[in-house]
N, C-alpha and C positions, 0 to 999 in steps of 0.2 A: 391196178396198181394202188389205188387209194385204199381199197379193202385190205390189201397186204399191210400197208402202213398202220391202219387202224388195229389190225390183229396184233402186230408187233408192239404197238403202244399199250394195248390191253395186257399183253404178257408182261411188259416192263412194269406197268402199274401193279399187277398182281404180285410180282416179285418184290417190289418195294413195300407193298402192304404186308407181305409175309415177313420181310426183314424187320419192319417196324414192330410187328407183334413180337418177334423174337427178342428184339432189343428191349422192349417194354418188360418182358419176362425177366431178362437178365438184370434190368434195373431194379425190379421188385425184389429179386433174390439178393442183390447187393445191398439194398436198403435194409432187408431183414438181418443180413450179416452185420451191418453197421449198428443196428439197434442192439443186437446181442453183445457186440463188442463194447458198446457204450454202457450197457447195463452191467457188464462185468467190471468196467472201469470205475463205476460208482462204488462198488464194494471192494476194490483193490487198494493196496497200499499206494503211496505216492509214486514210487518208482514204476510199478506195474501200470499204474494209471497213465503215466506219461507215455509209455510204450503203446498202450492200448489206444490212446487218443491219436497217436501218430498213425497207427494202422487204420483207424477209422477215417482219418483225414485222407490217407492214400486211397481207401476204398471210395470215398466220396468223389475224389478226383476221377476215378475210373467211371463212376456213374455219369459224371459230366461228359466224358468222352464218348459215351454211348449215343449221345445226340437225342436223348429222350427227354 
């Protein structure tokens, strides 16, 4: 019975490790998108810049929800 519990816990930890790696990749991808948006904002007019900064803020919020 104990061996069964150990195996189940190992499976659970392996799944969590995989999920963490996926979330880290998602976070890195979102960070790159944020950087691109912010670079575009620097060269944009005032109106476009405000909209772009709002998008970057939303994306940063999503990065925070990833738990990474």
